[in-house]
N, C-alpha and C positions, 0 to 999 in steps of 0.2 A: 500660810494655810488658806491659813485657814483662811478657806479656806475658807454666808445669815442675823398687828401691834395695837393691841387694844387693852392696856391695863393702866391703872392709876399710876401716874409718874410723879416723882418728887424731884423738881429740877435742882441740879447742883449748881449753885451760884457762889461766886467769890464774895468774901467779906462777911460770911455768916459765922462769926466767931463764937456766938453764944448758942443759938439753937441748932445750927447745922442741919443734919438730917435725922429724922426720927423713924424708926422701923415700924412695920405693921405686919399683921398676920399672926399665925399661931406661934406660940413660944416653944411648943414641944412637938416632937415627931410622934411616931407610933402608928400602928395600923388602924385605919378607919373602920375596917370590917375584917372579919376572918375571911380571907380569900386565898386562892391558890397562888403559888408563885407563877411568874410570867416568863415564858421562854421567848427571847428575842434573837433573831438571826440577822447578820449583816455581812457584807462582803469585805468591809474594811478590816484590817488588822488593828490591834492595839499594840502600838510599837513600844510603849513605855508604861510602867506603873509608877515611876518616880516623877513627880511634877517638875523637877529641875531639868528634865530631859525631854519629855513628850511635847511635840508641837505638830500634831496631826489629828484629824477628826476622831479617829478611834480612841486615842489616848485621852483626848479632852472629854469624850463621852464618859470614860471611867472617872476622870478627875471631878467632873461636875456632879457626880453622884456619891463619891466616896469622901471627897475633901470639901471643906468649906472655904469660901473666900469672904473677905470683909463685906463685900457687896455682891449681889447676884442679879441676874435678869429674870424676873418672874415671867410667866407665860405671856407671850404677845408683846413684850415690852422692848423698847429701844433705849430706855434710860435705866440705869441700875438703881437698886434699892438695898437697904441694909440687910445683911444676912448674919454673919458671925458678929458684925458690929451692931450696936444699938443705934448709933448715929455716926455720920461722917460728913465732912465738908471741907472746903477751902477756908482757912482761917486768916487769909490775907487778901488784899485786893489784886494781887498780881497772879493769882493761881499758881503759886510756887510752894505753898505750905498746906498740906492736906492732913487733917487730924481725924482719927477714928477712936471711938470709945466702944469697948467690947461689951457684949451681952453678959449678964450674970450667969454663972453656973456652966460655962462651956467646958465640955470634956471630950477627949478623944475616945475612940471606940474601945481602947484598952483601959480606960478609966483614969488616965492621966489628965490633969487640969490643963486647959488651954489658956494661956496668958499672952500678954503683949510680947513676952520673950520669944514665944513660938512664932509670932507674926514676923518679928524682926529677923529671927533666925532663918525663916523660910525665904525671905527676900534676899538677905545677905548670902545665903547658901546658893541660891539659884545664880546670882551674879558672880559668885566666886568660881563655881564649877564652870559656868559659861559654856555650855555645850554648843558646838558649832551648829548653826541652824536651829537652835533651841529657843525656848520662850524668853530667855534673858534679853534677846534682841528687842523685845517690846519695851524694855525698861531703861533705855539709854538716857532718858531724862532724869532718872532717879539719882540723887546725890547721897543722902544719908537717911537712915531710919533710926529714930530714937524712941525710947520708952520711958517717959516721965514716971509712970507707975505701972502696976500690973494690968491695968485695963485701958491704958491710953497708948496709942501709937501715932507718931508724928513723922510724916514723910516730907523731906525737903527736896525740892526739884532743882535741877541745874538751870532750867529754863521753863517758862510757863507752859503748861500742858493741860488744857481743860478736859482732855479725853482720858486723863489718868484714872478717874473713877471707873470708866468703862474697861480700861486695861486690867485693873486689879480685880474686876468682877469676872474676868475670863479665867480660863484654866491656868494662866500665868500667875494668878493670885492665890493659888491653892496653899493652904496652911498645913504644915507638917509638924509632927511632934519632935522637938529638938533632941529628945532622948532616943529616938528611933532612927534618925537619919544622920549619917556622918556629914560633917561640914565640907570635907575636901573631895568627896567622891560620891558617885551615884549608888543607890541601893540596887542590887542586882538579883535579889532572891525571889522576885516576882510577887512579893507581898506589899501591902499598902496599909498604912495606919492613918486614918483621917478622922474628922469630926462631922462628916456629912451624914445625910439620911441613911446611907447604906454602908455596910462593911464588905470588904472583899474577902470572901472565905477561901477561894481557891482560884488559881490562874494557870492555864496551860495553853498549848498552841491551838487547841480545839475549842476551848470555852473558858468563861470566867463565871463564877458563882457569887452572888451577892445576897446578903440577908439584911433585914432592917436593923439599923443601929439604934438600940433602945436608949442610948445616952445622948442622942442628937438633940440639940437645942437650936431651933431656927424657924424659918417660915414655911418649910415644906410639910405637907401632911401626906404620909405614905398611904397608898390605897391597895397595897398588895403585901404578901408575906415575904417576897424576895424575887429576885430576877436571875435567870440564867442567860448569859450572852454567848451565843454560838458563833464561831468565826467560819465563814465559808471561803475566805481567801480568794476572791475574784471568781469563785465558782458560781456564776449567776444561775446556771441551770440547776445546780444543786440547791440554791436558795429558793428558787421557784418551786422545785419539787417538794422541798421541806414544808413550805406553807400550804401548798395544795394537798399534801398528804396529812396535814394537821400535826406534823412533828414539831412545829414551832407555832407560837401564838401571834407573832409579829415579824414581818419581813421589812427591814429598814436598811436603807442605803445599799444599793447594789443591783436591784432588778433592772434589766434592760428595758428600753421603751417598748419593744415588741412583747416582752413578758407582761408588762403592765396592761397593754392593750388586750392581750389574750385573756388575762385574768379578769379584766373588766367585763368582757363578753360573757364569761361564765361564772361571775362572782356569786350570784344568787344560788345557782345550782350547787356550788362548792362551799356554800355557807361562809363566804368571805366578803370583806368590804375593802374598797380602796379609799384611803384617806389622803387628801391633797392638802398641802400647806404651803405657806409662803417660804421663799428662800432668797438669800442674797448671794448664793454661789454663782460664780461667773467663769467664763472662759474667754481667753484672748489669743490671737496670734501675736507673737512677739518678733520684732525685727532687730537684728544685730546692726547697730548703726555704723559699724566699721567693716561690715561685709562688703566685698566688691560689687555685689548685685543688690542685695537688700538695703545696703547703705545709701543707695541712690533714692532721693526723695520721690522722683518720678515713678520709680518702680513700686514703691509703697503706695503711692496715690493711685496708680493703675489697679493694684489689687483691691484697694478700698472702693474704687468705682465699679469693679466687677463682682464683688462678693454679694451673693444673693442669700441673705440670712433666712428669709421666709422659706425658700425652697429647701435650704439645708435643714432647718428645724423640722420641716414636714417630712422630708425623705429619711433623715437619719434618726431623729428623735421623736417622730410621730406625735408632735405636740406636747411632749413632756418638758420642753424648754421654750423660751420665748426669745425672739431676736433682741440683741442688745446693741444700742446705739450710743452708749455713754460709758464713761469710766466708773462713775458711781451708779449702781443699779437702781431700778425702780423700787420704791418703798423705803429708800434711804435718803435722808436730807441732802440737798445739793444736787440731786439727779437732774440732768437735762438731756437733750437729744442732739448733742454737738455733731456726732458722726452722721446722723440722718440729715441734719441741716446742711452739712458740707458735701456729702457724697450720695445722698439719696438712698432709697430702699431697693431700687431695681437696677440691674446692670446698665451701665452707660458706656458702651464700647468706644464711642467717639472721644469721650473725655479721657478714657484710659489710654487710647492710642496717642492722644495729644500729650499726655503726661510722660509716656515712654519716649516719644519723639523729643520732648524737651530735655529728657535725661540723656539723650544721645544714644539711645538703644537702636541699633540696626538689626532688623530681623526679630526673631522671637526672644523674649527674655527667659533665660534658663534658670530654674529654681528647684531646690529640694525643700519640701516641707517635712519637718521632723516631728515625730510623734512618740509617745511612750504609754501604751495601753496599760502597762503594769501599774501606773499611778492613776491615770484618768479614765480607765475602763476601755474595753474592747471597741466601743463605739467611736473612740477617738481616731483610730486608724481609718474607719469608715468615713468619719467626718472630713478628715484631711484629704482623703481620696476624692470625696465629693467636691471639696474646694478646688483641688487641682484640676478636676474635670471642668469646673466652671471657668477657671482661668484658661485652660487649653481650648475650650469651646469658642473662646473669643478670637482665636487665631493669633493672639498677641504673646502667649506664653508657651513655654515647654516645661511643664512642672511635673515632678514626680514626688513620691512619698517614701520616706524611710522611717523605720520604727526600731527602737532599741529599748532595753530594760532601763528602769528609772535611774539606777545608780550610775550607769555609764552615761546616760542622758544628762544628768546634772554635771558630771565631770566635763563632758564635751561642751556644754553651754558656758561653763566658767572659763574654759580654754578658748572660747571664741570660734569653735569649729562649725557652728550652725548659723545660717543666715536668717531662716524663718523657722520658728518652733512654737509649740503650743504650751500655754500655761493656764492651769485652773487655779481658782482661789476661793477658799471657804473662809469667810471673815472670822476674825478673832472676836470682834464686837461690832454691833450695828451702828457704825458712825462713818461718815464720808472719809474721815482721816485714815481709816483702815483700808480704803481702796485707793489711796493716793500716796501717802507717805511711804509705804513699803515698795511701791512701784517707782516712785520718782524722787524719793529722798536720798540722803547719803547712804551708801552701801546698800542700795535697793536689791530686792530679791530677784529681779529679772536678769541681771548680769548682761545687759544689752548695750552698754556703753553710751547710754543716753543721759544727758544732764542739761537742764535749762535753769539758768540762774534766777529767773523770775519765780519759777516754781519752788526751787530749793531755798532761795535766799529770802523770798518775800511771802509767797502765798502759804506755804506749809507752816512756817513759824507764826504768821499772823492768824491763821485759822486755829492753830493749836492753842493760842492764848485766849480765845474767845469762849467764855463759859456759856454764853447764850448761843447754842449751836445753830439756831435758825438764822442768826445774823451772818453765818458763814456762807450762805447759799450763793451769794454773788461771787465771792472769791472762788468757790469750787466750780461755779459755772465758767469763770475765766480760765481756770486751770484746764478744764476739759476742752475748751475751745482751742487753747494752745496745743494740747496733745492731738486734737483732731487735725490741726494744721501740720504739725511736725511728724506725726505718725510713728512714734517709737513702738506703739502697740496698736492693735486693731481689735476692738471688742467684737465678740461673735454671738454669744448667747448667755442668757440668765436662766438658771435652772428653776424648776418647780420641785418641791419636796413631796415624795410619796412614801407611804407605808401601806402594806397590805396586812389586814388583821382578820382573825377569825371572828365570827359574828357574835361571840360572847365576850369580846375584848373591848374595853372602853377607855377613853381619855387620851388616845394617841394624838388626836388633833391638838392637844395642849403641848405636844413635844415638837411640833413642826412650825417654827417661825424663824424670823430673820436673825434671832440671836444665836441660832444653831445649837441651842442647849437641848439635849434629849433627856427629858425629866422622867426617870424611872418611876418616881413617886406618883405621877399623874395617871399611871396605867392600872386598870383593875379588870377583873374577870367576873362575869355574872354567872 
């Protein structure tokens, strides 16, 4: 995925057998003021209402508002804090036993009590159903879940993983009612029963309606009476029209760069405001290491020497993204500038020509760049055409672009049919592990036939075991330097987050940070 910092953090350190973590914030939900419901529009689909299945930005938006996790990311944070739990922490020195104690009085929206049985059931069920490409892939380190009593949950891990708290604070940690969800199969009725700040009242192909969950016990304070989420299904023009016509209160995820620029010029006249937030969403070019052309190191290096990110961001994204020269994006621990240091920021034709010559390429290198706008947006085709134009302008390449629907795209990648293709990533949690392990670990999501034993055998396990995440910076720097040299992927840009709101809407800035959690409860109308 996914596929995204200024709040009080409580560090999760190993060996805290006694005090562990203590929660903070309001113990109860409820509406802060009598306010109208908020209408939010977005171009993403919600692909699942069952947390055992969904692993996409739209589905996790629903999960983060309808379901509770033991921990959660408050606004602006990169470290999780207690949510359904009263306290959590590692209870051993090796970061292999993680214990949580639940809050008092937890209930699902249907009135059923939430106990440790539901927590265990939720994790066991997700792993048992094990949807291909689903959230269970995040929990490969989990061995067993036990419940000594109704309020205590103990997770035993197969190997140390200091990022486990962040993983269960994500949508993958959503707690379901064991009475409502079958153990062996997904729920398919489009309904959802959780214990989060909101209830899902209805769900259709066009919209989802949410109301405030009066039984919620947690840290969120709701500031509206409910939310309607409208789906524009990649209809960016329709999304723009809906916000300019005041048919919706918030336009989130899906406006094109040109639309944002146009709205910004006329925002005051149209009684709208553009909210900009931080984001850890990234996009890369991926190289199939077994491809006859892209598999040649010299070809990949020539592309890296010729890519002009500044021009690309300016021409295609009009400043709504920033050039990315690292695997770990800016704002996340472990970030460096390995690709800038190795290949520079401006095209270097002489070095590109030397790399191709060393690879034994006579004449122009012929390449096809593969795109899928149905997943990454219509600007993706424009972006890849701009990259192909940059390569061809050097006189060293003969590159073209082909575009297919996402389902076929994924099948062809797994079959090894593409040499160069685009991949976007919205993080599951704001830790450098989530930008490295999925790309370079075992069974990685890129399917590009790349493996480096130093990365997979040493760096990833070593960094996962370190509970002090700042101590991993050196190792993550080393990893990025290795990737910059071997070039299985080439980072292109890091996104900024934008939302357009009507001038009587407040709080959306609290929904746009590197955690990628869109918090319905923070939004209000004046």
